[in-house]
N, C-alpha and C positions, 0 to 999 in steps of 0.2 A: 362716154367710158363706153369701152365695148370688150373690156376681158377680166376675167374673175382669176383670181389665183387660190391654188390649195396646196398646202406647204406642210410634206410628211415633214412627224414628230419621234424621237427615241432617246428620252435625254437628252434633249435639246439647248437647257435655259442657259448656257454658256453662247449659241449663235443665235437663239430666234431672236431678242429683241431687235438685233441689225440687220435682221434677214427682213422682219416686218417694217419696220424705219425704210430699208426700201422699198417696199410695196407699198408706201404710204397712199401714193395717188391712187391706189384702189377702191374703190368701195363695197366692195365683195372678197372678203379673203377667209378662205379652209383652212384651218388645220388640220389634218390629219394626222393625229395621235397613238401610238401601238400603246397606251398604257403606262405616261414612261412613270418613274418614281422618282425624279427631281422635281423644279416647281416648272415646268412645261406645260402645263395645263392653266396653271394660274397665271403665270405670263400669257396666252393666249385668251383667258378671261379677263385682263385688266384691260387688253391694249382693244375691246369689245369686237373681237375676231370668232366667231364660229369654230364650235370647238368638234370635231369626232372622235368618238375611241374606238380601235377596231385593234383586237387579236393577234400581234403581227404575226404571219406566215411564209411569209417570203414577198422580193419586192412585188412582182408582176401583179402578183394578186393582192398588194393592197392596196399597189396604183388605181389595177382593175376597180376597186370597191374603189373608189376618190370617184373617176371618169363615169361608173355605171348606178351607183349608188347617193349620189349627193345634188342636188337640185342646186344649181348655178342661175346669179340672176344675169348673166349673157352666154349670150352660145360659142365665146374661144373659151378655155382656160389655160394659162401659164403656171404648169407644171416645179413645182421647184421642192428644194433642196435643202435643208433649215442652215450650211453652210455655204449657200448661193446671194450672192446680193443681186439687182438689174440697177446697173450704173443709168444713166438719167441718157445719154445715145442710141443704147437698146429700148426704155421704155417708149421715145417717141417714133421711135422706127416700127414697134408693134404695134401701137396705137395706129400708126398711118398704113401696113398693112392689117390692118385687121377691122377696119374704116371701109377699106372698096378690096376686100380680098377678092384675086376670080373664080368664080365659081363653082369651076374645079380641087382650088387647093383646102386641105383640109389637115394641115403640117406642115409646120415649120421649123424647121433643124437652125441652132443655132451652135455657139464656139463656147468651152468657156475657158479661163484665163485663172491655173491652180497657182497660189501663193505660197510660199514656206517662206520661212525669215524674211517676210517685210519686201519682198520683191516677188515678182512674176514670173515664175521658171518657166517658160515658152518653149527653152530648147529641152532640158531632161524630164517634160512632158510629156515629150511627145507629141505634144500641139500641130496641127491642129485636129481636134478628134470632134464631130458633129455629133450632138445630141438633140431627141425631141424633146421642146417641152413645150412648145405654142399649140394646142391643137384643138378642131372643132369638137364639143361636143357630138355624140355617139356616131363617131365617125374614126377612131381609133381604137384600139386595142394594147395590151401590149403583153407582150411572151418572155419567157424565161425569168425562174425566181429572181436572177441576181444580172448585174450587169444590163441591164434588159436594153432591152430590142419591142421598141414602135412602131408598130403595120397602122398604115393608113387607107382605109377603103376611100380614095380617091387620089390625089396629087399631093409632091411635095417637094415642098419649096424651101429655103432660105436666105436667114437673115445676116447682114453686115456686122451686129454688133455682139458683144459675149456678154456672158456672164463670169461678173467676179466668182471665182471659189475660194473657200480656208479652211481645206480639208484633213490640216493641224490645229485650227484654234483652242480641239479639247484636249491637245497636249499628244507628244509620240506614243501614251503608251494607248490611248483610245484609239486609234493609228493602228497600232498594229495590231492590237485587240481585233475591231475589225476585218482587218485582210486576217486572220488564222481564220476567223469564219469564213471568208468570204474564202482561203483556200481551201478548207473544205468542202463548200458546195461546188469548187470549181472541178475538183476532182472526181469528185461523183459525177458532174454533168460529164465530166472527158469521161469520164471510164460508160455511161450510159450513152451516148450521141456517136451516131453511127460517121465515121470518114467518110467526105466525098472524094472519092478519084481527082476531080476532075474540078475541085474545088480552085485551082490555083489559075484557072479560066477569070473570074471574077478579083481575080486579082487588078484586071484590069477594067475592072467595070463600071459606068458610070452614076450607079448608086452607090454614096460615102458606106450605104450601112455594109451592102453586100462588101465593098474590100473591105471593110474592118473583120465580118466575118471572117472572110479568105482570108485578111490577115494572121489570124489568128490560127485557123484550123492549120495553114503553110509553118507555121511559129512551133507550134506543140508538135509538131514533132521533126524536129530538129536537135541533134546532139548539139548539148552541154547548151542548152537552153538560155534556162540564168544570168551564162556570162556573154552570150548572145543578146540578151534583153540590154546586159551592165555599160557591153563596147558602143552601144548602139544609140543608145539614150545617152551616154556622158564625150565619146569620140565623133560617131555620126554626129549626132543629133545637134553635136555642140554643150552639153550639161558644163564641161568641163572648162567653160565659159560664164559661168552661174555661179562660181566661186564655192564655197562651202554649203549651199542650200541646191545646189548641182549636182555638187556631189553623196549629199544625204539624200537627194532622193532616186537619182540613180542608184544606190544601194539598197533603200527600202524596194526601189521594184523590183531586182534582183531578189533577193534573199524572200519575198511574195511568188516570184516563182518559181525559185526551188522547195518550197512547203509547199506549190503541190504536187512537183514530182515527188516530194517524197511521200504525199497523201494517197500519190495512184498508184505508186510503187506496190503501197506501203495494200492498197484495196485489191491490188493486183498479186500480190501473194497467198493475202486473207482466203478472198477465193479462191486459190491451187490448195488450200492446205496447207503453206509453209508457215514458217515461224518469220515472228520478225526480227 
């Protein structure tokens, strides 16, 4: 065994058991909880995993705490959210990759399969997006308070396998409440970040993280952006082929983008002393 696992939780009693089942092969599992008010801590204790609790401030700080302040049995850590699952093919690939890694590789990125209404919404979810998840302890740090960016002090490699992601397991209300919070943070972050005039060059970068950042910056300045997002996911990406699940997710993503625009407009008007 060469991998430890850390799972971030906040009121995840619906998800935690299945997530732990998917990493039952690991002999060093840590749950980093943000003082859940449900049975999440109790489930962690019942399952015999290590439990840490920290008051949540933002996602980057929470992940950095887990990387810096927790002692792990192994030199590699797989960082999961409670609504993610590790299938068997990914487990085998990760164990092989960390058993004899290239000396310079300190971070492995992987893709997720988002599920809604019992199916993988490959098209409407905007697949593929790469996420840093498997990292060598002491060589990776996290920036951005949400939709985090993993930065490696060393080389980055990519795995073929996927995490399975169930973002709606806690219900539509929970998803909407979560993205209402995200939209507030996104609007504030957008107001504070300087826009680079040459970001278009990174649209063709070989690095997936740089491409994703450039795509977001380019999209943020586009007129009628929420409609563009919907059209892109539903028509161009092919969400219309995914039935009700594809339509539902495409509409929810467009709503989320429109909420960001509304809150960004509010911030600008407040700063200018104008009424909303």
